[in-house]
NUKOL-128054 format. One record per atom (N, C-alpha, C): residue number from 1; residue in one letter; x, y, z. Coordinates in nm, 2 decimals. Layout:
N
{NUM, "A", {X, Y, Z}}
...
//
This chain:
121
{1, "M", {8.41, 3.03, -5.71}}
{1, "M", {8.46, 2.96, -5.60}}
{1, "M", {8.58, 2.86, -5.64}}
{2, "S", {8.68, 2.87, -5.56}}
{2, "S", {8.80, 2.79, -5.60}}
{2, "S", {8.78, 2.64, -5.57}}
{3, "E", {8.87, 2.57, -5.63}}
{3, "E", {8.86, 2.42, -5.60}}
{3, "E", {8.89, 2.39, -5.46}}
{4, "L", {8.97, 2.47, -5.39}}
{4, "L", {9.00, 2.45, -5.25}}
{4, "L", {8.88, 2.48, -5.17}}
{5, "E", {8.81, 2.58, -5.20}}
{5, "E", {8.69, 2.62, -5.13}}
{5, "E", {8.58, 2.51, -5.15}}
{6, "K", {8.57, 2.46, -5.27}}
{6, "K", {8.47, 2.36, -5.30}}
{6, "K", {8.50, 2.23, -5.22}}
{7, "K", {8.63, 2.19, -5.21}}
{7, "K", {8.68, 2.08, -5.14}}
{7, "K", {8.65, 2.10, -4.99}}
{8, "I", {8.68, 2.21, -4.93}}
{8, "I", {8.65, 2.25, -4.79}}
{8, "I", {8.50, 2.23, -4.76}}
{9, "N", {8.41, 2.29, -4.85}}
{9, "N", {8.26, 2.28, -4.84}}
{9, "N", {8.22, 2.13, -4.84}}
{10, "E", {8.28, 2.06, -4.93}}
{10, "E", {8.24, 1.92, -4.95}}
{10, "E", {8.27, 1.85, -4.82}}
{11, "Q", {8.39, 1.88, -4.76}}
{11, "Q", {8.43, 1.81, -4.63}}
{11, "Q", {8.34, 1.85, -4.52}}
{12, "E", {8.30, 1.98, -4.52}}
{12, "E", {8.21, 2.03, -4.42}}
{12, "E", {8.07, 1.96, -4.42}}
{13, "R", {8.02, 1.94, -4.55}}
{13, "R", {7.89, 1.87, -4.57}}
{13, "R", {7.91, 1.73, -4.52}}
{14, "W", {8.02, 1.66, -4.55}}
{14, "W", {8.04, 1.53, -4.51}}
{14, "W", {8.04, 1.51, -4.36}}
{15, "K", {8.11, 1.61, -4.30}}
{15, "K", {8.11, 1.61, -4.15}}
{15, "K", {7.97, 1.62, -4.09}}
{16, "C", {7.89, 1.71, -4.15}}
{16, "C", {7.75, 1.73, -4.10}}
{16, "C", {7.67, 1.61, -4.12}}
{17, "N", {7.69, 1.54, -4.24}}
{17, "N", {7.62, 1.42, -4.27}}
{17, "N", {7.65, 1.31, -4.16}}
{18, "Q", {7.78, 1.30, -4.13}}
{18, "Q", {7.82, 1.20, -4.03}}
{18, "Q", {7.77, 1.23, -3.90}}
{19, "L", {7.76, 1.36, -3.86}}
{19, "L", {7.71, 1.40, -3.73}}
{19, "L", {7.55, 1.37, -3.73}}
{20, "I", {7.49, 1.40, -3.84}}
{20, "I", {7.35, 1.37, -3.85}}
{20, "I", {7.32, 1.22, -3.83}}
{21, "I", {7.40, 1.14, -3.90}}
{21, "I", {7.39, 0.99, -3.89}}
{21, "I", {7.41, 0.94, -3.75}}
{22, "E", {7.51, 1.00, -3.68}}
{22, "E", {7.54, 0.96, -3.54}}
{22, "E", {7.43, 1.00, -3.45}}
{23, "N", {7.37, 1.12, -3.47}}
{23, "N", {7.26, 1.17, -3.40}}
{23, "N", {7.14, 1.07, -3.41}}
{24, "E", {7.11, 1.04, -3.53}}
{24, "E", {7.00, 0.95, -3.56}}
{24, "E", {7.02, 0.81, -3.50}}
{25, "Q", {7.15, 0.76, -3.50}}
{25, "Q", {7.17, 0.63, -3.44}}
{25, "Q", {7.16, 0.64, -3.28}}
{26, "Q", {7.20, 0.75, -3.22}}
{26, "Q", {7.18, 0.77, -3.08}}
{26, "Q", {7.03, 0.78, -3.04}}
{27, "M", {6.96, 0.84, -3.13}}
{27, "M", {6.81, 0.85, -3.11}}
{27, "M", {6.75, 0.71, -3.12}}
{28, "D", {6.79, 0.63, -3.21}}
{28, "D", {6.75, 0.49, -3.22}}
{28, "D", {6.78, 0.41, -3.09}}
{29, "E", {6.91, 0.43, -3.04}}
{29, "E", {6.95, 0.36, -2.92}}
{29, "E", {6.87, 0.41, -2.81}}
{30, "L", {6.84, 0.54, -2.79}}
{30, "L", {6.76, 0.59, -2.69}}
{30, "L", {6.61, 0.54, -2.69}}
{31, "N", {6.56, 0.52, -2.81}}
{31, "N", {6.43, 0.46, -2.82}}
{31, "N", {6.43, 0.32, -2.78}}
{32, "K", {6.53, 0.24, -2.82}}
{32, "K", {6.54, 0.10, -2.78}}
{32, "K", {6.55, 0.09, -2.63}}
{33, "A", {6.63, 0.18, -2.57}}
{33, "A", {6.65, 0.17, -2.42}}
{33, "A", {6.52, 0.21, -2.35}}
{34, "K", {6.45, 0.31, -2.40}}
{34, "K", {6.32, 0.35, -2.34}}
{34, "K", {6.22, 0.23, -2.35}}
{35, "R", {6.21, 0.17, -2.47}}
{35, "R", {6.12, 0.05, -2.48}}
{35, "R", {6.16, -0.06, -2.38}}
{36, "K", {6.29, -0.09, -2.37}}
{36, "K", {6.33, -0.19, -2.28}}
{36, "K", {6.30, -0.16, -2.13}}
{37, "I", {6.32, -0.04, -2.09}}
{37, "I", {6.29, 0.01, -1.96}}
{37, "I", {6.14, 0.00, -1.94}}
{38, "E", {6.06, 0.04, -2.03}}
{38, "E", {5.91, 0.03, -2.02}}
{38, "E", {5.86, -0.11, -2.01}}
{39, "E", {5.93, -0.20, -2.09}}
{39, "E", {5.89, -0.34, -2.08}}
{39, "E", {5.93, -0.40, -1.95}}
{40, "T", {6.04, -0.36, -1.90}}
{40, "T", {6.09, -0.41, -1.76}}
{40, "T", {5.99, -0.37, -1.66}}
{41, "I", {5.95, -0.24, -1.66}}
{41, "I", {5.85, -0.19, -1.56}}
{41, "I", {5.72, -0.26, -1.57}}
{42, "F", {5.68, -0.28, -1.69}}
{42, "F", {5.55, -0.36, -1.72}}
{42, "F", {5.56, -0.50, -1.66}}
{43, "N", {5.67, -0.56, -1.69}}
{43, "N", {5.68, -0.70, -1.63}}
{43, "N", {5.69, -0.70, -1.48}}
{44, "L", {5.76, -0.60, -1.43}}
{44, "L", {5.76, -0.58, -1.28}}
{44, "L", {5.63, -0.56, -1.22}}
{45, "E", {5.55, -0.48, -1.28}}
{45, "E", {5.41, -0.46, -1.24}}
{45, "E", {5.33, -0.58, -1.24}}
{46, "E", {5.34, -0.66, -1.35}}
{46, "E", {5.27, -0.79, -1.36}}
{46, "E", {5.31, -0.89, -1.25}}
{47, "D", {5.44, -0.89, -1.23}}
{47, "D", {5.50, -0.98, -1.12}}
{47, "D", {5.44, -0.93, -0.99}}
{48, "L", {5.44, -0.81, -0.97}}
{48, "L", {5.38, -0.75, -0.85}}
{48, "L", {5.24, -0.79, -0.83}}
{49, "R", {5.16, -0.77, -0.93}}
{49, "R", {5.02, -0.81, -0.92}}
{49, "R", {5.00, -0.96, -0.89}}
{50, "K", {5.08, -1.04, -0.95}}
{50, "K", {5.07, -1.19, -0.93}}
{50, "K", {5.11, -1.22, -0.78}}
{51, "G", {5.21, -1.15, -0.74}}
{51, "G", {5.27, -1.18, -0.60}}
{51, "G", {5.16, -1.13, -0.50}}
{52, "F", {5.11, -1.02, -0.52}}
{52, "F", {5.01, -0.97, -0.42}}
{52, "F", {4.88, -1.06, -0.43}}
{53, "R", {4.84, -1.10, -0.55}}
{53, "R", {4.73, -1.20, -0.56}}
{53, "R", {4.75, -1.32, -0.48}}
{54, "E", {4.87, -1.38, -0.49}}
{54, "E", {4.91, -1.50, -0.42}}
{54, "E", {4.91, -1.47, -0.27}}
{55, "L", {4.96, -1.36, -0.23}}
{55, "L", {4.96, -1.31, -0.09}}
{55, "L", {4.82, -1.30, -0.03}}
{56, "N", {4.73, -1.24, -0.11}}
{56, "N", {4.59, -1.22, -0.08}}
{56, "N", {4.53, -1.36, -0.06}}
{57, "N", {4.56, -1.46, -0.15}}
{57, "N", {4.50, -1.59, -0.14}}
{57, "N", {4.55, -1.66, -0.01}}
{58, "L", {4.68, -1.64, 0.02}}
{58, "L", {4.73, -1.70, 0.15}}
{58, "L", {4.67, -1.63, 0.27}}
{59, "N", {4.65, -1.50, 0.27}}
{59, "N", {4.58, -1.44, 0.38}}
{59, "N", {4.44, -1.48, 0.39}}
{60, "N", {4.37, -1.50, 0.28}}
{60, "N", {4.23, -1.56, 0.29}}
{60, "N", {4.23, -1.69, 0.35}}
{61, "E", {4.33, -1.77, 0.32}}
{61, "E", {4.34, -1.91, 0.39}}
{61, "E", {4.36, -1.89, 0.54}}
{62, "N", {4.44, -1.80, 0.57}}
{62, "N", {4.47, -1.77, 0.71}}
{62, "N", {4.35, -1.72, 0.79}}
{63, "L", {4.26, -1.64, 0.72}}
{63, "L", {4.15, -1.58, 0.78}}
{63, "L", {4.04, -1.69, 0.81}}
{64, "K", {4.05, -1.81, 0.75}}
{64, "K", {3.97, -1.92, 0.79}}
{64, "K", {4.00, -1.97, 0.93}}
{65, "F", {4.12, -1.95, 0.97}}
{65, "F", {4.16, -1.99, 1.10}}
{65, "F", {4.16, -1.88, 1.21}}
{66, "E", {4.18, -1.76, 1.16}}
{66, "E", {4.17, -1.65, 1.26}}
{66, "E", {4.11, -1.53, 1.19}}
{67, "S", {4.05, -1.45, 1.26}}
{67, "S", {3.98, -1.33, 1.21}}
{67, "S", {4.06, -1.21, 1.23}}
{68, "S", {4.13, -1.16, 1.12}}
{68, "S", {4.21, -1.04, 1.13}}
{68, "S", {4.22, -0.98, 0.99}}
{69, "N", {4.17, -0.85, 0.98}}
{69, "N", {4.18, -0.78, 0.86}}
{69, "N", {4.31, -0.70, 0.85}}
{70, "W", {4.38, -0.70, 0.96}}
{70, "W", {4.50, -0.62, 0.96}}
{70, "W", {4.60, -0.66, 0.85}}
{71, "L", {4.62, -0.79, 0.83}}
{71, "L", {4.71, -0.84, 0.72}}
{71, "L", {4.67, -0.80, 0.59}}
{72, "E", {4.54, -0.81, 0.56}}
{72, "E", {4.48, -0.78, 0.43}}
{72, "E", {4.50, -0.63, 0.40}}
{73, "N", {4.47, -0.54, 0.50}}
{73, "N", {4.48, -0.40, 0.49}}
{73, "N", {4.63, -0.36, 0.46}}
{74, "T", {4.72, -0.42, 0.54}}
{74, "T", {4.86, -0.39, 0.52}}
{74, "T", {4.91, -0.43, 0.38}}
{75, "D", {4.87, -0.55, 0.34}}
{75, "D", {4.90, -0.59, 0.20}}
{75, "D", {4.85, -0.50, 0.09}}
{76, "E", {4.73, -0.45, 0.11}}
{76, "E", {4.67, -0.36, 0.01}}
{76, "E", {4.74, -0.23, 0.01}}
{77, "E", {4.78, -0.18, 0.13}}
{77, "E", {4.85, -0.06, 0.14}}
{77, "E", {4.99, -0.07, 0.07}}
{78, "Q", {5.06, -0.19, 0.09}}
{78, "Q", {5.19, -0.21, 0.03}}
{78, "Q", {5.18, -0.22, -0.12}}
{79, "E", {5.07, -0.28, -0.16}}
{79, "E", {5.05, -0.30, -0.31}}
{79, "E", {5.03, -0.16, -0.37}}
{80, "R", {4.95, -0.08, -0.31}}
{80, "R", {4.92, 0.06, -0.36}}
{80, "R", {5.06, 0.14, -0.36}}
{81, "A", {5.13, 0.12, -0.25}}
{81, "A", {5.26, 0.20, -0.24}}
{81, "A", {5.36, 0.16, -0.36}}
{82, "F", {5.37, 0.03, -0.38}}
{82, "F", {5.45, -0.02, -0.48}}
{82, "F", {5.40, 0.03, -0.62}}
{83, "R", {5.27, 0.02, -0.64}}
{83, "R", {5.22, 0.06, -0.77}}
{83, "R", {5.24, 0.21, -0.80}}
{84, "Q", {5.23, 0.29, -0.69}}
{84, "Q", {5.25, 0.43, -0.70}}
{84, "Q", {5.39, 0.46, -0.73}}
{85, "Y", {5.49, 0.39, -0.66}}
{85, "Y", {5.63, 0.40, -0.69}}
{85, "Y", {5.66, 0.37, -0.83}}
{86, "L", {5.61, 0.26, -0.89}}
{86, "L", {5.64, 0.22, -1.02}}
{86, "L", {5.58, 0.33, -1.12}}
{87, "H", {5.46, 0.37, -1.09}}
{87, "H", {5.40, 0.48, -1.18}}
{87, "H", {5.49, 0.60, -1.18}}
{88, "E", {5.53, 0.65, -1.06}}
{88, "E", {5.61, 0.77, -1.05}}
{88, "E", {5.75, 0.75, -1.12}}
{89, "S", {5.81, 0.63, -1.11}}
{89, "S", {5.93, 0.60, -1.18}}
{89, "S", {5.92, 0.60, -1.33}}
{90, "N", {5.80, 0.55, -1.37}}
{90, "N", {5.78, 0.55, -1.52}}
{90, "N", {5.76, 0.69, -1.57}}
{91, "E", {5.70, 0.78, -1.49}}
{91, "E", {5.68, 0.92, -1.53}}
{91, "E", {5.82, 0.99, -1.53}}
{92, "V", {5.90, 0.96, -1.44}}
{92, "V", {6.04, 1.02, -1.44}}
{92, "V", {6.11, 0.98, -1.56}}
{93, "I", {6.10, 0.85, -1.59}}
{93, "I", {6.18, 0.80, -1.71}}
{93, "I", {6.12, 0.86, -1.83}}
{94, "A", {5.99, 0.87, -1.85}}
{94, "A", {5.93, 0.93, -1.96}}
{94, "A", {5.97, 1.08, -1.98}}
{95, "S", {5.97, 1.15, -1.87}}
{95, "S", {6.01, 1.29, -1.87}}
{95, "S", {6.16, 1.30, -1.92}}
{96, "A", {6.25, 1.22, -1.86}}
{96, "A", {6.38, 1.23, -1.90}}
{96, "A", {6.41, 1.20, -2.04}}
{97, "Y", {6.33, 1.09, -2.09}}
{97, "Y", {6.34, 1.06, -2.23}}
{97, "Y", {6.30, 1.17, -2.32}}
{98, "K", {6.18, 1.24, -2.29}}
{98, "K", {6.13, 1.35, -2.37}}
{98, "K", {6.24, 1.46, -2.37}}
{99, "K", {6.30, 1.48, -2.26}}
{99, "K", {6.40, 1.59, -2.25}}
{99, "K", {6.52, 1.56, -2.34}}
{100, "E", {6.57, 1.44, -2.33}}
{100, "E", {6.68, 1.40, -2.41}}
{100, "E", {6.65, 1.39, -2.56}}
{101, "A", {6.53, 1.34, -2.60}}
{101, "A", {6.49, 1.34, -2.73}}
{101, "A", {6.47, 1.48, -2.79}}
{102, "K", {6.42, 1.57, -2.72}}
{102, "K", {6.41, 1.71, -2.76}}
{102, "K", {6.54, 1.77, -2.79}}
{103, "K", {6.63, 1.74, -2.70}}
{103, "K", {6.77, 1.80, -2.71}}
{103, "K", {6.84, 1.74, -2.84}}
{104, "M", {6.82, 1.61, -2.87}}
{104, "M", {6.88, 1.55, -2.98}}
{104, "M", {6.81, 1.60, -3.11}}
{105, "D", {6.68, 1.62, -3.10}}
{105, "D", {6.61, 1.67, -3.22}}
{105, "D", {6.66, 1.81, -3.25}}
{106, "E", {6.68, 1.90, -3.15}}
{106, "E", {6.73, 2.03, -3.17}}
{106, "E", {6.87, 2.03, -3.23}}
{107, "E", {6.96, 1.94, -3.18}}
{107, "E", {7.09, 1.92, -3.23}}
{107, "E", {7.09, 1.88, -3.38}}
{108, "R", {7.00, 1.79, -3.42}}
{108, "R", {6.99, 1.74, -3.55}}
{108, "R", {6.94, 1.85, -3.65}}
{109, "E", {6.84, 1.93, -3.60}}
{109, "E", {6.79, 2.05, -3.68}}
{109, "E", {6.91, 2.15, -3.71}}
{110, "L", {6.99, 2.17, -3.60}}
{110, "L", {7.10, 2.27, -3.62}}
{110, "L", {7.20, 2.21, -3.72}}
{111, "L", {7.22, 2.08, -3.72}}
{111, "L", {7.32, 2.02, -3.82}}
{111, "L", {7.26, 2.03, -3.96}}
{112, "Y", {7.13, 2.00, -3.97}}
{112, "Y", {7.07, 2.02, -4.11}}
{112, "Y", {7.08, 2.16, -4.15}}
{113, "K", {7.05, 2.26, -4.06}}
{113, "K", {7.07, 2.40, -4.11}}
{113, "K", {7.21, 2.43, -4.15}}
{114, "K", {7.30, 2.39, -4.06}}
{114, "K", {7.44, 2.41, -4.09}}
{114, "K", {7.48, 2.35, -4.23}}
{115, "R", {7.44, 2.24, -4.25}}
{115, "R", {7.47, 2.17, -4.38}}
{115, "R", {7.41, 2.24, -4.49}}
{116, "S", {7.28, 2.29, -4.48}}
{116, "S", {7.21, 2.36, -4.59}}
{116, "S", {7.27, 2.50, -4.62}}
{117, "D", {7.34, 2.55, -4.51}}
{117, "D", {7.41, 2.68, -4.53}}
{117, "D", {7.54, 2.68, -4.60}}
{118, "I", {7.59, 2.55, -4.62}}
{118, "I", {7.72, 2.54, -4.69}}
{118, "I", {7.70, 2.55, -4.84}}
{119, "P", {7.77, 2.64, -4.91}}
{119, "P", {7.75, 2.66, -5.05}}
{119, "P", {7.80, 2.54, -5.13}}
{120, "W", {7.73, 2.51, -5.24}}
{120, "W", {7.76, 2.40, -5.33}}
{120, "W", {7.86, 2.44, -5.44}}
{121, "D", {7.85, 2.57, -5.48}}
{121, "D", {7.94, 2.61, -5.59}}
{121, "D", {8.04, 2.71, -5.54}}
//
């Protein structure tokens, strides 16, 4: 193998290494973003629980003065609807993350294969 071919192969390996590093950095950023979104949804769920608990307490105070289960039932329905919406949103995010992570893993595997196919001598 000529010196020129060796140099070209070396450059190709370097390019593959750089692309692999970029891929791994993107994967790290994706993981960070996913954790941040999960944390935000968790905090939102906690705030939602607290808010509905407070609303329930206020409704219980109102029930001392008037007898109506309509408010309580409406609040429970809204809480279930919000929880369901957050759960579905979380599933959509998790699915999108898995899809993107799989795509990035496949790209990285192709880069590893391409790099290993480049001759050293």
